[in-house]
C-alpha atoms as one frame of an Amber mdcrd trajectory, in Angstrom:
protein
  -4.660  31.822  13.705  -1.728  32.803  11.943   0.201  29.314  11.314   3.732
  29.240  11.104   6.440  26.999   9.805   7.682  26.429  13.529   3.462  25.316
  13.897   4.356  22.513  11.232   7.605  21.280  12.365   6.493  21.031  16.418
   2.947  19.650  15.322   2.178  16.820  17.602  -0.621  14.603  17.066  -2.507
  12.134  19.174  -2.035   8.711  18.818  -4.611   6.356  18.773  -5.531   2.874
  20.059  -5.576  -0.136  18.421  -4.165   0.580  15.366  -0.444   2.141  14.336
  -0.036   5.655  13.148  -2.196   8.946  13.906  -5.622  10.081  14.218  -6.798
  10.431  10.245  -9.155  13.140  10.922  -6.656  15.554  13.547  -4.424  15.132
  10.528  -6.298  16.440   7.908  -7.950  19.120   9.807  -4.395  20.643  10.277
  -3.555  19.915   6.606  -6.442  21.972   6.085  -4.857  24.936   8.140  -1.981
  24.854   6.367  -3.783  24.992   2.907  -5.756  27.658   3.891  -2.579  29.842
   5.271  -0.521  28.938   2.299  -3.115  29.939  -0.176  -3.439  33.727   1.949
   0.160  33.694   2.234   0.529  32.942  -1.943  -1.956  35.639  -2.205  -0.475
  38.367  -0.219   2.826  37.320  -1.839   1.350  38.053  -5.473  -0.521  41.211
  -4.549   2.857  42.642  -3.240   4.867  41.376  -6.326   2.316  43.288  -8.158
   2.427  46.703  -5.812   6.547  46.080  -6.469   6.267  45.870 -10.131   3.770
  48.798 -10.176   5.880  51.193  -8.331   9.125  50.080 -10.118   7.649  51.537
 -13.194   6.656  54.811 -11.891   2.501  54.403 -11.927   2.643  54.505  -8.071
   4.399  58.069  -7.836   1.864  59.199 -11.012  -1.005  58.209  -8.809   0.271
  60.151  -5.553  -0.020  63.517  -7.605  -3.417  62.691  -9.509  -4.668  62.164
  -5.888  -3.182  65.319  -4.756  -4.294  67.896  -7.481  -7.756  65.965  -7.460
  -9.235  65.709  -3.988 -12.601  65.193  -4.956 -11.845  61.979  -7.072 -10.646
  60.184  -3.937 -13.484  57.716  -3.835 -12.522  56.719  -7.638 -10.250  53.688
  -8.188  -6.757  54.725  -8.776  -5.121  53.275 -12.087  -2.714  51.083  -9.961
  -5.856  49.104  -8.791  -6.088  48.113 -12.353  -2.262  46.616 -12.135  -4.816
  44.317  -9.182  -5.502  41.734 -12.026  -2.269  40.897 -12.390  -2.141  38.998
  -9.330  -5.270  37.257 -10.371  -3.818  36.312 -13.453  -0.797  34.864 -11.669
  -3.259  33.616  -8.795  -4.305  30.636 -11.178  -1.089  29.145 -10.840  -1.476
  29.845  -6.918  -3.687  26.344  -6.184  -1.796  24.306  -8.380   1.308  25.291
  -6.361  -0.482  24.803  -3.356  -1.762  21.333  -4.133   1.881  20.775  -5.201
   3.002  21.436  -1.842  -0.007  19.756   0.205   0.655  16.367  -1.863   4.288
  16.705  -0.784   3.460  17.109   2.455   1.005  14.198   2.497   3.641  11.963
   0.601   6.527  13.049   3.308   4.131  12.088   6.540   3.120   8.721   4.282
   6.500   7.980   4.192   7.344   8.727   7.593   4.549   6.502   8.617   5.189
   3.276   6.954   9.274   4.211   7.595   8.303   4.319  11.331   5.683   1.264
  11.437   8.411  -0.611   9.300  11.054   0.119  11.737   8.538  -1.095  14.094
   8.087  -4.539  12.205  11.268  -4.863  12.362  11.945  -4.249  15.967   8.913
  -6.927  16.990  10.708  -9.306  15.012  13.761  -8.601  16.358  12.564  -8.819
  19.831  10.445 -12.449  19.005  13.806 -13.567  17.613  15.989 -12.335  20.445
  13.132 -13.952  23.053  13.015 -17.305  20.710  16.507 -17.905  21.024  16.908
 -16.901  24.664  13.939 -19.363  25.410  15.221 -22.283  23.081  19.083 -21.383
  25.195  17.193 -21.548  28.644  15.756 -24.664  27.438  18.812 -26.616  26.212
  20.850 -25.167  29.151  17.948 -26.296  31.239  17.773 -29.982  29.452  21.470
 -30.597  29.960  21.330 -29.589  33.805  18.169 -32.436  34.010  20.579 -34.962
  31.876  23.335 -34.655  34.203  21.363 -34.639  37.214  19.380 -37.814  36.299
  22.593 -39.350  35.328  24.276 -38.822  38.857  21.284 -39.911  40.351  21.489
 -43.263  38.396  24.657 -43.801  38.908  24.493 -43.581  42.767  21.128 -45.944
  42.627  23.536 -48.489  40.557  26.401 -47.975  42.907  23.947 -48.658  45.845
  22.590 -51.653  43.918  26.253 -53.234  43.859  26.392 -52.688  47.799  23.419
 -54.033  48.304  24.106 -56.922  46.122  27.567 -57.764  47.631  25.953 -57.415
  50.782  23.413 -60.046  49.929  26.592 -62.537  48.968  28.282 -61.680  52.281
  25.245 -61.931  54.642  24.616 -65.632  52.677  27.990 -66.734  52.830  28.420
 -66.069  56.635  25.068 -67.259  57.217  25.459 -70.746  55.438  28.876 -70.684
  57.175  27.567 -69.898  60.496  24.721 -72.880  59.730  27.196 -75.412  58.644
  29.405 -74.737  61.946  26.417 -75.444  64.048  25.911 -78.564  62.139  29.045
 -79.440  62.845  28.809 -78.821  66.406  25.836 -80.336  66.641  27.624 -83.670
  65.367  30.469 -83.527  67.267  28.136 -83.313  70.601  26.448 -86.225  69.239
  29.383 -87.953  68.663  31.192 -87.527  71.730  27.559 -88.456  73.626  26.913
 -91.309  72.071  23.986 -89.981  70.094  23.275 -91.057  66.239  24.760 -88.205
  63.939  22.620 -85.417  62.166  23.760 -86.202  59.364  23.125 -89.922  59.450
  19.397 -89.008  59.376  19.249 -87.158  56.827  19.700 -83.588  57.966
């Protein structure tokens, strides 16, 4: 199939699981296609250049005249064919140029993959740092809220303890006053009736 620059630009590689990047086999196959098409293009370009040079030098019109005057010699190679080795002579540079292009493309793909990997690494680090900061902030907020809640509960309990202590003191005081009042009433009753006072019997 004919490969165009648009094919190179729009080529989509399939992502693989459990590792970053594209499928190496798929990338290698696509690069092999590029090599084949580029070599064809370079050979055709060199051949066209050779034919153009032969035409500009005037050898092409002479070939046409010879073919018109000698029809029986159509099967013989025309002199222009002798100029065909020009592409062969220049085609020695084609592999090196194609290799350089392939190396440049491979280097560019490598750089893109490395840059993508670094970007993903930086993004993961940034996300992890943001998540850690969020967790720490949330934990600190919860800690402050819990401390404040415990402080409120402690203050409530302390107030309740103070109230209970005050109630105990008041109750003891009232109970003592009540008992003392009853004892006085008993003493008064005993005195008026002629009985022995309660205080005299050691109560």
